C-alpha positions as CSV (number, residue, x, y, z in Angstrom):
1,M,-18.5,0.0,18.9
2,K,-15.5,2.3,19.4
3,L,-16.7,4.6,16.7
4,V,-20.2,4.9,18.3
5,E,-18.6,5.5,21.7
6,E,-16.4,8.3,20.3
7,R,-19.2,10.0,18.4
8,S,-22.3,9.5,20.5
9,S,-21.7,12.6,22.6
10,Q,-21.5,14.7,19.4
11,Y,-24.3,13.3,17.3
12,G,-26.4,11.4,19.8
13,L,-26.4,7.6,20.5
14,S,-29.6,6.9,18.4
15,A,-28.2,8.7,15.3
16,C,-24.9,6.9,15.5
17,L,-26.4,3.4,16.0
18,S,-28.9,4.1,13.1
19,A,-26.1,5.2,10.8
20,I,-24.2,1.9,11.1
21,G,-27.3,-0.3,11.6
22,L,-26.4,-1.5,15.1
23,P,-29.3,-2.5,17.4
24,K,-29.4,-0.8,20.8
25,S,-29.5,-4.1,22.5
26,T,-26.2,-5.0,21.1
27,W,-24.7,-1.7,22.1
28,Y,-25.9,-2.0,25.7
29,Y,-24.7,-5.6,26.0
30,W,-21.3,-4.5,24.8
31,K,-21.2,-1.6,27.2
32,K,-22.1,-3.9,30.1
33,Q,-19.5,-6.4,29.2
34,K,-16.9,-3.7,28.8
35,V,-17.6,-2.1,32.1
36,A,-17.4,-5.5,33.9
37,Y,-14.1,-6.3,32.1
38,E,-12.6,-2.9,33.0
39,E,-13.7,-3.3,36.6
40,K,-12.3,-6.8,36.9
41,Y,-8.8,-5.8,35.5
42,G,-8.8,-2.2,36.7
43,H,-5.6,-2.9,38.7
44,L,-3.7,-3.4,35.4
45,R,-4.5,0.1,34.0
46,E,-1.6,2.0,35.6
47,P,1.1,-0.7,35.0
48,L,-0.1,-1.1,31.4
49,L,0.1,2.7,30.9
50,E,3.6,2.7,32.3
51,V,4.8,0.0,29.9
52,V,3.2,1.8,26.9
53,R,4.8,5.1,27.9
54,E,8.2,3.5,28.5
55,H,8.2,1.4,25.3
56,P,5.9,3.1,22.7
57,G,7.1,0.8,20.0
58,Y,6.0,-2.4,21.8
59,G,3.1,-4.5,20.6
60,Y,1.1,-6.7,22.8
61,R,3.6,-9.6,22.5
62,R,6.3,-7.5,24.1
63,V,3.9,-5.8,26.6
64,I,3.0,-9.2,28.1
65,P,6.5,-10.1,29.5
66,E,7.0,-6.5,30.8
67,L,3.8,-6.9,32.8
68,Q,4.8,-10.3,34.0
69,E,8.2,-9.1,35.2
70,R,6.4,-6.4,37.2
71,G,4.4,-8.9,39.0
72,Y,1.2,-9.0,36.9
73,P,0.7,-12.5,35.5
74,V,-1.5,-11.9,32.6
75,G,-2.2,-13.5,29.2
76,E,-2.4,-12.4,25.6
77,L,-6.2,-12.2,25.4
78,V,-6.5,-10.0,28.5
79,V,-3.8,-7.6,27.3
80,R,-5.2,-7.3,23.8
81,K,-8.7,-6.7,25.1
82,L,-7.6,-4.1,27.7
83,L,-5.6,-2.2,25.1
84,G,-8.8,-2.0,23.0
85,C,-11.1,-1.1,25.9
86,W,-8.9,1.7,27.1
87,H,-8.1,2.9,23.6
88,L,-4.3,2.8,24.3
89,S,-3.0,3.4,20.8
90,L,0.6,2.5,20.8
91,V,2.9,5.4,19.7
92,R,5.0,3.6,17.3
93,S,8.2,5.0,16.1
94,I,8.7,2.6,13.2
95,R,9.8,4.3,10.0
96,K,8.4,3.5,6.6
97,P,10.4,0.8,4.8
98,R,13.1,2.3,2.5
99,L,12.1,2.3,-1.1
100,S,13.9,-0.1,-3.3
101,A,16.2,1.3,-6.1
102,P,13.6,0.7,-8.8
103,R,10.9,2.4,-6.7
104,Q,13.2,5.3,-6.1
105,Y,13.7,5.8,-9.8
106,L,10.0,5.5,-10.6
107,Q,8.9,7.8,-7.8
108,G,11.9,10.2,-7.7
109,K,13.3,12.6,-10.2
110,H,13.6,9.9,-12.9
111,R,10.0,10.2,-14.0
112,G,8.5,9.5,-17.4
113,W,9.0,5.8,-17.7
114,N,6.1,5.2,-20.0
115,L,8.2,4.5,-23.1
116,V,5.4,3.4,-25.4
117,K,2.9,6.3,-25.1
118,D,4.5,8.3,-28.0
119,L,4.8,5.3,-30.4
120,E,2.0,6.0,-32.9
121,D,2.1,2.8,-34.9
122,P,4.4,0.1,-33.4
123,E,5.7,-2.6,-35.6
124,P,4.5,-6.2,-34.9
125,F,6.1,-7.6,-31.8
126,Q,7.7,-4.3,-30.9
127,V,5.4,-3.5,-28.0
128,W,4.0,-6.0,-25.6
129,Y,1.5,-5.4,-22.7
130,T,0.8,-7.3,-19.6
131,D,-1.0,-7.1,-16.2
132,F,-2.8,-9.2,-13.6
133,T,-6.5,-9.6,-13.4
134,E,-8.8,-11.5,-11.1
135,I,-10.8,-14.5,-12.4
136,W,-13.6,-15.7,-10.2
137,Y,-14.5,-19.4,-10.6
138,A,-16.3,-22.3,-8.9
139,G,-19.6,-20.5,-8.9
140,G,-17.9,-17.3,-7.9
141,R,-16.6,-18.7,-4.6
142,K,-12.9,-18.8,-5.6
143,K,-10.5,-16.4,-7.1
144,A,-7.4,-16.8,-9.2
145,Y,-5.1,-14.4,-11.0
146,F,-4.5,-14.4,-14.8
147,M,-1.6,-12.8,-16.5
148,P,-1.3,-12.7,-20.3
149,I,1.4,-11.1,-22.4
150,L,-0.2,-9.5,-25.5
151,D,1.3,-8.0,-28.6
152,H,0.1,-4.5,-29.6
153,K,0.0,-4.9,-33.4
154,T,-1.0,-8.5,-34.0
155,K,-3.1,-9.0,-30.8
156,W,-1.3,-12.3,-30.3
157,I,-1.3,-13.7,-26.7
158,A,2.2,-15.2,-26.8
159,G,2.2,-16.3,-23.1
160,W,0.1,-16.5,-20.0
161,A,-0.2,-18.0,-16.6
162,V,-2.8,-18.6,-13.9
163,S,-2.3,-19.0,-10.2
164,K,-4.1,-18.6,-6.9
165,R,-1.7,-15.9,-5.9
166,K,-0.5,-12.8,-7.7
167,N,3.3,-13.1,-7.3
168,T,6.6,-13.2,-9.1
169,F,6.3,-17.0,-9.8
170,L,3.1,-16.3,-11.8
171,A,4.7,-13.5,-13.8
172,L,7.8,-15.5,-14.6
173,D,5.7,-18.5,-15.8
174,A,3.9,-16.2,-18.2
175,L,7.3,-14.8,-19.4
176,D,8.7,-18.3,-19.9
177,M,5.8,-19.3,-22.1
178,T,6.2,-16.1,-24.1
179,R,9.9,-16.8,-24.6
180,E,9.2,-20.4,-25.7
181,N,6.5,-19.4,-28.2
182,L,8.6,-16.5,-29.6
183,N,11.5,-18.9,-30.1
184,E,9.2,-21.2,-32.1
185,V,8.7,-18.5,-34.7
186,G,12.2,-17.1,-34.6
187,I,11.6,-14.1,-32.5
188,N,13.0,-12.9,-29.1
189,L,12.2,-10.0,-26.8
190,Q,15.6,-8.3,-27.2
191,D,15.2,-4.5,-27.5
192,R,11.4,-4.8,-27.6
193,F,9.1,-3.0,-25.1
194,L,7.2,-4.7,-22.3
195,H,4.7,-2.3,-20.8
196,H,2.8,-2.7,-17.4
197,D,1.9,-0.8,-14.3
198,Q,4.1,-0.3,-11.2
199,D,2.8,-3.3,-9.2
200,S,5.3,-4.6,-6.6
201,V,5.9,-7.8,-8.7
202,Y,6.9,-5.7,-11.7
203,T,9.3,-3.5,-9.7
204,G,10.8,-6.5,-7.9
205,Y,14.4,-7.5,-8.6
206,R,13.6,-11.0,-9.9
207,W,11.2,-9.7,-12.6
208,L,13.6,-6.9,-13.6
209,Q,16.5,-9.4,-13.8
210,A,14.5,-11.7,-16.0
211,V,13.2,-9.0,-18.4
212,L,16.2,-6.6,-18.5
213,I,19.1,-9.0,-18.2
214,R,17.9,-12.4,-19.4
215,E,15.6,-11.3,-22.2
216,R,17.4,-8.0,-22.8
217,A,14.0,-6.3,-23.3
218,R,13.1,-2.7,-22.5
219,L,10.6,-2.0,-19.7
220,S,7.9,0.6,-19.9
221,F,5.8,1.6,-16.8
222,S,2.3,3.0,-16.6
223,E,2.4,6.3,-14.7
224,N,-1.2,6.2,-13.7
225,G,-2.2,2.6,-13.1
226,A,-4.8,1.0,-15.4
227,K,-5.4,4.3,-17.2
228,G,-1.9,4.0,-18.6
229,N,-2.4,0.5,-19.8
230,T,-5.7,0.8,-21.7
231,V,-4.9,-2.0,-24.3
232,M,-4.6,-4.5,-21.5
233,E,-7.8,-3.3,-19.7
234,S,-9.7,-3.4,-22.9
235,F,-8.6,-7.0,-23.5
236,F,-9.5,-8.1,-19.9
237,G,-13.0,-6.5,-20.3
238,R,-13.8,-8.6,-23.4
239,F,-12.1,-11.8,-22.3
240,K,-13.7,-12.0,-18.9
241,V,-17.2,-11.1,-20.2
242,E,-17.1,-13.5,-23.1
243,N,-15.9,-16.4,-20.9
244,E,-17.6,-15.6,-17.5
245,S,-19.9,-18.6,-17.6
246,L,-17.1,-21.0,-18.5
247,F,-15.0,-19.7,-15.5
248,H,-18.1,-20.0,-13.3
249,D,-18.4,-23.7,-14.1
250,A,-14.7,-24.5,-13.4
251,A,-14.7,-26.5,-10.2
252,N,-11.0,-26.1,-9.3
253,I,-7.9,-24.3,-10.4
254,W,-6.9,-27.1,-12.8
255,E,-10.2,-26.9,-14.6
256,L,-9.9,-23.2,-14.8
257,M,-6.5,-23.5,-16.4
258,R,-7.9,-25.9,-19.0
259,V,-10.7,-23.4,-19.7
260,I,-8.3,-20.5,-20.1
261,S,-5.9,-22.5,-22.2
262,R,-8.8,-23.4,-24.6
263,Q,-10.1,-19.8,-24.7
264,V,-6.7,-18.3,-25.3
265,D,-6.2,-20.8,-28.2
266,Y,-9.6,-19.7,-29.5
267,Y,-8.6,-16.1,-29.2
268,N,-5.4,-16.6,-31.1
269,R,-6.5,-18.9,-33.8
270,S,-10.3,-18.4,-34.4
271,R,-11.7,-15.2,-32.8
272,R,-12.0,-12.4,-35.4
273,H,-10.6,-9.0,-34.4
274,S,-12.0,-5.9,-36.0
275,T,-8.7,-4.1,-35.7
276,L,-7.0,-6.8,-37.7
277,G,-9.6,-6.7,-40.6
278,N,-11.8,-9.3,-38.9
279,V,-9.2,-12.1,-38.9
280,P,-7.7,-14.0,-35.9
281,P,-4.2,-12.9,-34.7
282,L,-2.4,-16.0,-36.1
283,S,-4.1,-15.7,-39.5
284,Y,-3.2,-12.0,-39.6
285,M,0.5,-12.9,-38.9
286,N,0.4,-15.3,-41.8
287,Q,-1.2,-12.9,-44.2
288,K,1.1,-10.0,-43.4
289,E,4.2,-12.3,-43.4
290,V,5.5,-10.6,-40.2
291,L,7.5,-13.6,-39.0
292,P,11.2,-13.7,-39.7
293,N,11.1,-17.3,-40.6
294,P,7.9,-18.0,-42.6
295,A,8.8,-21.7,-42.9
296,V,8.1,-22.2,-39.2
297,G,4.5,-23.2,-38.7
298,L,2.3,-21.5,-36.2
299,A,0.7,-24.8,-35.3
300,T,3.5,-25.6,-32.9
301,I,2.7,-22.5,-30.7
302,S,1.8,-23.7,-27.2
303,T,-1.2,-22.5,-25.2
């Protein structure tokens, strides 16, 4: 409505209404209601302007007591509606939040944090990739977030997690499973690379502490979003397309977790990968004898 009101003198009312598919009847009804509302509360225009000018950083919550102290008993709904009717954009003097130390490093002079882009042929378990992706389930009505941790060379998903929210708890759950499964086969993340984008979760202190201090791993950051993490994007494309109907049938988050657990297990143990010579990741690991402790069976790996 505001957009049409602002542009109608320039382009014509009919053209503006047609451009956004708004019926004229709706437009005239709104105009009538607006005029009636402005007339009813016209006496508040000047005191409202005074408050906004004196306190440009105030929102409607602070504007209300100012008006009440000046003798204008008015409620939240009226103030919010009048601010909109009169297009009183509040001149806010709030500064942008200061960047955290990790963000300052990533966005400042310390550029070039993609540490894996020049590694031509990484060793098994040397480079790991991760990211979040959306999974739609329950007939496409609900959304969850899936985060796997995938090895570059063997294509093994060593850990993963699913949650209704994309947050640090989800990331740490995936990291914990990865650590447990690596311990089962005699491996750890120390001095190995974990590559992902610059999502706020991955630049947060809890994630950095877990990866850099607890696991003693090395972090690598994509410098151009998904384009700098093509291995992960390629995996997501295949995994989601191949299992879309299974996700669709999951009625709740618990069923979705069971489906993903089963399909991750299938991916690791049974699905053939052309880049591995058409064998599954765990079979490839056995054939190439890449584990430091061959006596440890892969059957104990958790999914």
